[in-house]
C-alpha positions as CSV (number, residue, x, y, z in Angstrom):
1,M,28.1,-26.3,-91.6
2,R,26.2,-24.0,-89.2
3,K,25.1,-27.0,-87.2
4,A,28.7,-28.3,-87.2
5,F,30.1,-25.1,-85.7
6,I,27.3,-24.9,-83.1
7,I,27.8,-28.4,-81.9
8,L,31.6,-28.1,-81.9
9,G,31.2,-25.1,-79.7
10,L,29.0,-27.1,-77.3
11,I,31.5,-29.9,-77.3
12,A,34.3,-27.5,-76.5
13,L,32.2,-26.2,-73.5
14,S,31.5,-29.8,-72.4
15,L,35.2,-30.8,-72.6
16,Q,36.2,-27.6,-70.6
17,Q,33.7,-28.5,-67.9
18,A,34.9,-32.1,-68.0
19,C,38.5,-31.0,-67.2
20,A,37.3,-28.8,-64.4
21,Q,35.2,-31.6,-62.8
22,D,37.0,-34.7,-64.1
23,V,36.4,-36.8,-61.0
24,Y,32.6,-36.3,-61.3
25,K,32.5,-37.2,-65.0
26,Y,29.8,-39.8,-64.8
27,H,26.1,-40.1,-65.5
28,K,24.0,-39.0,-62.5
29,S,20.3,-39.4,-62.4
30,S,18.1,-36.2,-62.5
31,M,15.6,-35.3,-59.9
32,Y,12.4,-33.2,-59.9
33,S,11.2,-32.9,-56.3
34,V,7.7,-31.5,-55.4
35,M,5.5,-31.6,-52.3
36,L,1.8,-31.9,-51.5
37,K,0.4,-29.0,-49.5
38,H,-2.2,-29.7,-46.9
39,E,-3.8,-26.2,-46.8
40,N,-5.9,-26.8,-43.7
41,Q,-2.8,-27.7,-41.6
42,E,-1.1,-25.2,-39.3
43,F,2.0,-23.5,-40.9
44,A,1.1,-24.7,-44.4
45,D,2.7,-21.7,-46.1
46,E,5.8,-21.8,-43.9
47,I,6.2,-25.5,-44.8
48,V,6.1,-24.7,-48.5
49,A,8.6,-21.9,-48.0
50,A,10.9,-24.3,-46.2
51,F,10.5,-27.0,-48.8
52,N,11.5,-24.6,-51.6
53,K,14.9,-24.2,-49.9
54,I,15.6,-27.9,-49.6
55,P,18.4,-28.7,-52.0
56,I,18.4,-31.7,-54.3
57,Q,21.0,-34.3,-53.1
58,D,24.3,-33.8,-54.8
59,N,24.2,-37.4,-56.1
60,F,21.4,-36.2,-58.5
61,Y,21.2,-33.4,-61.1
62,D,18.8,-30.7,-60.0
63,F,16.0,-31.0,-62.5
64,N,13.3,-29.0,-60.7
65,L,10.6,-27.3,-62.7
66,S,9.2,-23.9,-61.6
67,K,6.2,-25.5,-59.9
68,R,7.3,-27.0,-56.6
69,W,4.0,-27.9,-54.8
70,F,0.5,-29.1,-55.5
71,K,-2.6,-29.1,-53.4
72,A,-3.0,-32.4,-51.5
73,G,-6.0,-34.5,-52.5
74,I,-7.7,-36.7,-49.9
75,L,-6.3,-36.9,-46.3
76,E,-6.8,-33.3,-45.3
77,D,-6.2,-34.4,-41.7
78,S,-3.4,-35.9,-39.7
79,D,-4.4,-39.5,-40.3
80,T,-1.3,-41.0,-42.1
81,S,-2.5,-44.6,-41.9
82,K,-4.0,-44.2,-45.4
83,A,-1.1,-42.4,-47.0
84,D,-1.0,-44.6,-50.0
85,N,-4.4,-43.2,-51.0
86,Q,-2.7,-40.1,-52.3
87,K,-1.3,-42.0,-55.3
88,P,-4.4,-41.8,-57.6
89,H,-4.4,-38.0,-56.8
90,I,-0.7,-37.7,-57.7
91,D,-1.3,-39.7,-60.9
92,R,-3.9,-37.1,-61.9
93,I,-1.6,-34.2,-61.0
94,L,1.3,-35.5,-63.1
95,R,-1.0,-36.3,-66.0
96,D,-3.1,-33.0,-65.9
97,N,0.0,-30.9,-65.6
98,A,1.8,-32.7,-68.4
99,I,4.8,-33.2,-66.2
100,G,6.4,-35.7,-68.6
101,R,6.2,-33.3,-71.5
102,R,7.5,-30.4,-69.4
103,L,10.6,-32.5,-68.4
104,V,11.3,-33.4,-72.0
105,A,10.9,-29.7,-72.9
106,K,13.5,-28.9,-70.2
107,W,15.9,-31.5,-71.5
108,F,15.8,-29.9,-74.9
109,N,15.8,-26.3,-73.8
110,Q,12.5,-25.3,-75.5
111,D,12.3,-21.6,-75.8
112,K,9.3,-19.3,-76.1
113,Q,9.2,-19.7,-79.8
114,G,9.0,-23.5,-79.5
115,C,12.6,-24.1,-80.7
116,F,14.7,-26.9,-79.2
117,T,18.5,-27.2,-78.7
118,P,20.6,-30.2,-77.6
119,N,22.9,-28.1,-75.3
120,L,22.0,-29.7,-72.0
121,I,22.1,-33.3,-73.3
122,L,25.4,-32.8,-75.0
123,Q,26.9,-31.1,-71.9
124,R,25.8,-33.9,-69.6
125,G,26.5,-36.6,-72.1
126,F,30.1,-35.6,-72.9
127,Y,31.4,-38.8,-71.4
128,N,30.2,-40.9,-74.3
129,V,30.1,-38.4,-77.2
130,N,33.1,-36.5,-78.4
131,A,33.9,-34.2,-81.3
132,S,34.9,-36.9,-83.7
133,D,31.6,-38.7,-83.1
134,I,29.7,-35.6,-84.0
135,I,31.7,-34.7,-87.1
136,E,31.6,-38.3,-88.3
137,A,27.8,-38.3,-87.9
138,L,27.3,-35.0,-89.6
139,Y,29.3,-36.1,-92.7
140,S,28.0,-39.6,-92.8
141,R,24.3,-38.7,-93.2
142,K,23.5,-39.9,-89.7
143,T,20.9,-37.4,-88.4
144,Q,21.8,-34.9,-85.7
145,E,18.8,-36.2,-83.8
146,G,20.4,-39.7,-83.8
147,V,23.6,-38.3,-82.3
148,I,21.6,-36.5,-79.6
149,Y,19.6,-39.7,-78.9
150,D,22.9,-41.6,-78.5
151,A,24.1,-39.0,-76.0
152,G,20.9,-38.5,-74.1
153,E,19.2,-41.9,-73.9
154,E,20.9,-42.9,-70.7
155,L,20.4,-39.4,-69.2
156,I,16.7,-38.7,-70.1
157,G,15.6,-42.2,-69.1
158,Q,17.2,-41.6,-65.7
159,T,15.0,-38.6,-64.8
160,Y,12.9,-39.1,-61.7
161,V,10.0,-37.3,-60.1
162,L,9.7,-37.4,-56.3
163,V,6.4,-36.3,-54.9
164,N,6.5,-35.8,-51.1
165,D,3.3,-36.0,-49.1
166,I,4.4,-34.1,-45.9
167,Q,2.1,-34.2,-42.9
168,Y,2.9,-32.5,-39.6
169,G,1.8,-33.1,-36.0
170,D,2.4,-30.2,-33.7
171,K,4.1,-31.4,-30.5
172,R,2.2,-28.7,-28.6
173,K,-0.9,-30.8,-29.1
174,D,0.8,-33.8,-27.4
175,R,2.1,-31.5,-24.6
176,E,-1.4,-30.0,-24.1
177,R,-2.9,-33.5,-23.9
178,R,-0.3,-34.5,-21.2
179,V,-0.9,-31.3,-19.3
180,S,-4.7,-31.9,-19.4
181,N,-4.1,-35.5,-18.1
182,L,-1.9,-34.3,-15.3
183,T,-4.3,-31.6,-14.3
184,T,-7.2,-34.0,-14.2
185,I,-5.1,-36.4,-12.0
186,A,-4.2,-33.6,-9.7
187,G,-7.8,-32.6,-9.4
188,M,-8.9,-36.1,-8.6
189,A,-6.1,-36.5,-6.1
190,N,-7.2,-33.4,-4.2
191,M,-10.5,-35.1,-3.6
192,I,-8.9,-38.0,-1.8
193,P,-7.9,-37.4,1.9
194,G,-4.1,-37.7,2.6
195,V,-2.8,-37.4,-0.9
196,G,-2.4,-33.6,-1.1
197,L,1.4,-33.9,-1.7
198,L,0.8,-36.2,-4.7
199,A,-1.7,-33.7,-6.1
200,T,0.8,-30.9,-5.8
201,T,3.5,-33.0,-7.6
202,Y,1.2,-33.7,-10.5
203,A,0.2,-30.0,-10.7
204,Q,3.9,-29.0,-10.7
205,A,4.6,-31.4,-13.5
206,G,1.8,-30.0,-15.6
207,A,3.1,-26.4,-14.9
208,A,6.6,-27.5,-16.0
209,L,5.2,-28.8,-19.3
210,I,3.3,-25.6,-19.9
211,G,6.5,-23.6,-19.3
212,Q,8.6,-25.6,-21.8
213,K,9.8,-23.7,-24.9
214,Y,8.0,-24.7,-28.1
215,A,9.8,-27.9,-29.1
216,G,8.8,-28.4,-32.7
217,F,6.7,-30.9,-34.4
218,N,6.6,-34.5,-35.7
219,V,6.7,-35.1,-39.4
220,T,5.4,-38.0,-41.5
221,V,6.6,-38.0,-45.1
222,T,5.4,-40.4,-47.8
223,S,7.6,-40.0,-50.9
224,Y,6.3,-41.3,-54.2
225,L,8.9,-42.1,-56.9
226,Y,8.2,-41.9,-60.7
227,R,10.6,-42.3,-63.7
228,L,10.3,-40.4,-67.0
229,D,9.7,-42.9,-69.8
230,W,12.2,-42.5,-72.7
231,T,12.3,-45.2,-75.3
232,E,13.4,-45.3,-78.9
233,D,9.7,-45.1,-80.0
234,I,9.1,-42.1,-77.8
235,A,12.3,-40.4,-79.0
236,N,11.4,-41.1,-82.7
237,G,7.9,-39.7,-82.0
238,F,9.4,-36.5,-80.5
239,Y,11.9,-36.0,-83.3
240,T,9.4,-36.6,-86.0
241,A,6.5,-34.6,-84.8
242,Y,7.9,-31.9,-82.6
243,Y,11.7,-31.3,-82.7
244,T,12.6,-28.1,-84.5
245,D,15.5,-25.6,-84.2
246,K,13.6,-22.9,-86.1
247,P,10.4,-21.2,-85.1
248,D,7.4,-23.4,-86.2
249,A,4.1,-22.3,-84.8
250,A,2.3,-25.5,-85.8
251,K,4.9,-27.8,-84.1
252,K,4.9,-25.5,-81.0
253,E,1.1,-25.7,-80.6
254,S,1.1,-29.4,-81.3
255,F,3.7,-30.1,-78.7
256,K,1.9,-28.0,-76.2
257,N,-1.3,-30.0,-76.7
258,E,0.5,-33.4,-76.6
259,K,-1.2,-35.6,-73.9
260,S,-0.1,-39.2,-74.3
261,L,3.4,-39.5,-75.7
262,F,5.5,-38.5,-72.7
263,T,4.6,-40.7,-69.7
264,L,5.8,-41.4,-66.2
265,T,6.2,-44.9,-64.6
266,Y,5.4,-45.3,-60.9
267,I,8.4,-47.0,-59.1
268,G,7.2,-47.1,-55.5
269,S,6.8,-45.2,-52.2
270,Q,8.2,-45.1,-48.7
271,T,6.8,-43.6,-45.5
272,V,9.1,-42.1,-42.8
273,H,8.2,-40.8,-39.4
274,S,10.7,-38.3,-38.2
275,S,12.6,-38.6,-35.0
276,N,13.3,-35.8,-32.5
277,A,15.6,-33.3,-34.2
278,N,18.7,-31.7,-32.5
279,L,17.8,-28.0,-32.3
280,K,21.4,-26.8,-32.2
281,G,22.1,-24.1,-34.8
282,I,18.4,-23.5,-35.3
283,N,17.2,-19.9,-34.7
284,D,13.7,-19.9,-36.2
285,R,10.8,-22.1,-37.1
286,E,11.6,-22.1,-40.9
287,M,15.0,-23.7,-40.3
288,Q,13.5,-26.2,-37.9
289,I,10.9,-27.2,-40.5
290,R,13.6,-27.4,-43.1
291,K,15.9,-29.6,-41.0
292,V,13.1,-32.1,-40.0
293,S,11.7,-32.3,-43.5
294,T,15.0,-32.6,-45.3
295,R,16.1,-35.5,-43.1
296,A,12.8,-37.3,-43.4
297,I,12.8,-36.9,-47.2
298,D,16.5,-38.1,-47.4
299,E,15.6,-41.1,-45.3
300,A,12.7,-42.0,-47.6
301,L,15.0,-41.6,-50.6
302,A,17.6,-44.0,-49.0
303,K,14.9,-46.6,-48.4
304,L,13.7,-46.3,-52.0
305,Q,17.2,-46.8,-53.2
306,K,17.6,-49.9,-51.2
307,E,14.2,-51.3,-52.4
308,H,14.6,-50.5,-56.1
309,P,18.0,-51.4,-57.5
310,E,17.5,-49.3,-60.7
311,F,17.4,-46.3,-58.4
312,R,20.6,-47.0,-56.5
313,V,22.8,-44.0,-56.3
314,R,26.3,-44.3,-57.8
315,A,29.1,-42.2,-56.2
316,P,32.6,-41.6,-57.5
317,L,35.7,-42.8,-55.7
318,I,37.3,-39.4,-55.1
319,S,40.4,-41.2,-53.6
320,K,41.9,-44.6,-54.2
321,S,44.5,-44.5,-51.5
322,P,42.8,-44.5,-49.1
323,L,39.4,-45.5,-50.7
324,I,37.0,-42.5,-50.2
325,A,33.6,-41.8,-51.7
326,P,31.2,-38.9,-51.0
327,I,28.4,-41.0,-49.5
328,G,27.5,-41.7,-45.8
329,L,24.8,-41.6,-43.1
330,R,22.3,-39.7,-45.3
331,E,22.2,-42.9,-47.5
332,E,21.6,-45.0,-44.3
333,M,25.1,-46.4,-44.5
334,G,26.2,-48.8,-41.7
335,T,29.3,-50.8,-40.9
336,D,27.7,-53.9,-42.3
337,T,26.8,-52.2,-45.7
338,R,28.7,-53.6,-48.7
339,Y,29.4,-51.7,-51.9
340,E,30.5,-52.9,-55.3
341,V,33.2,-50.9,-57.1
342,L,32.5,-50.4,-60.8
343,E,35.0,-49.5,-63.4
344,V,33.5,-47.0,-65.9
345,G,34.1,-47.7,-69.6
346,E,32.3,-47.7,-72.9
347,T,31.3,-49.9,-75.8
348,A,32.3,-49.5,-79.4
349,T,29.1,-47.6,-79.9
350,K,30.0,-45.2,-77.1
351,R,27.5,-46.5,-74.6
352,T,28.6,-46.4,-71.0
353,T,29.6,-49.7,-69.3
354,Y,30.1,-50.6,-65.7
355,K,32.4,-53.5,-64.8
356,R,32.5,-54.8,-61.3
357,V,36.0,-55.1,-59.9
358,A,35.8,-55.2,-56.1
359,V,33.6,-55.1,-53.0
360,I,34.3,-52.7,-50.2
361,K,32.9,-51.8,-46.8
362,P,33.0,-48.7,-44.6
363,K,35.8,-48.5,-42.0
364,K,34.5,-48.4,-38.5
365,G,34.5,-44.8,-37.2
366,R,35.1,-43.4,-40.7
367,I,31.5,-43.1,-41.9
368,W,30.8,-39.5,-43.1
369,D,27.8,-37.8,-41.5
370,N,26.5,-36.0,-44.6
371,R,23.0,-35.4,-43.3
372,F,21.5,-32.0,-43.5
373,M,22.9,-29.7,-40.7
374,A,25.0,-32.6,-39.3
375,E,27.7,-30.1,-38.3
376,F,25.5,-29.1,-35.4
377,D,25.0,-32.6,-34.1
378,D,26.9,-34.0,-31.1
379,G,30.1,-35.9,-32.1
380,Y,30.2,-34.5,-35.7
381,K,33.6,-35.0,-37.4
382,P,34.4,-32.9,-40.5
383,M,35.2,-35.3,-43.4
384,S,35.2,-35.3,-47.2
385,G,33.6,-38.6,-47.5
386,T,33.4,-42.2,-46.1
387,E,36.7,-44.2,-46.0
388,F,36.4,-47.8,-47.1
389,E,38.4,-51.0,-46.9
390,L,38.5,-53.9,-49.4
391,V,36.4,-57.0,-48.9
392,S,37.4,-58.7,-52.2
393,G,38.9,-57.8,-55.6
394,S,41.1,-54.8,-56.2
395,V,41.0,-51.1,-57.2
396,P,44.0,-50.0,-59.3
397,N,45.4,-46.7,-58.3
398,D,45.6,-45.2,-61.8
399,N,43.7,-42.7,-63.9
400,R,40.7,-45.0,-64.6
401,M,37.4,-43.9,-63.1
402,F,35.5,-46.0,-60.6
403,L,32.1,-45.6,-59.0
404,I,30.5,-47.4,-56.0
405,R,26.9,-48.4,-55.4
406,E,25.3,-50.5,-52.7
407,E,25.7,-54.2,-53.3
408,V,22.6,-56.3,-54.1
409,L,24.2,-59.3,-55.9
410,S,26.8,-61.7,-54.6
411,F,30.4,-61.1,-55.8
């Protein structure tokens, strides 16, 4: 009975949260984002400080662990042509630091005594587990662990790790090279009779470059994407060997030493070279680093989402008349991008289903600029999301819930 009361309390909390955020009642993927620190590069500490303030995109649950950066392996210089060579180093980092096990521990709220609780899974899985399901399970000899697995399978298996190899090139170095070239040309021109005016022009150009205010830096980000493995075999192994809601020193120590059960699967990587950033609204170097880095990481994420269908972001339709969803330029949306509209439902066994009912496209001039610090960019328009128009199908204007995701299959 004690378990029944505990779980009923959790369900009440979940339902309360559901009412408060009904429109967002859907399964989002979870994200743990870390970076590689190139300790020999200028401003390395400032870069880490800025990265720690970069928020997880709101289309993901924030699943960050306390450790947010690791030392880079090879490539301790600015050569980004071999960026993929960081993968073996990242594989070792994830394995040696037991990141898979730590993510599972976070999902089950492991405390200092080694006890686990299902709070987080039940809170996030309320869409397909309700009070009657739990009570029926408790009184029909179905294990509590089985109920938790039913609620969390889709959630745990959609946990991603994004490792960002961030390399910076100071624009001052490029400016100094240009100044040096102009100075050399001016000196050579002075040696040629009749071209003194040309020499003066080159010298003035070099002086102007030297006088420019520090303009920032270029950023190259290679983002490596991994997914936490969560299968029935892994779940059974966890529940059998490690799960306990009472202090158990042996299970706690055994779980701590687990090296092979909780694994991560590599999905892919994307490299992005940043463009010149608008400096409006930026008052210090930390904010400048954060803006450039955030936009580069967001661009890499958008490319990964387009390349790997399983990683495509789903966003809720927050309005059906007109059709509006909180997604936009950050996800590299264009007027030619098509999205499928999915009606959210569930099977008889309470598993979430997605039924395609329509295809939509963004309205011209109504694409939301949701990039980081977009409000300081020229031409910014405050909006709550992107407005869409139908291409085919229909979206009923009723209480049913609908999501959108970028289209990859023909309708």
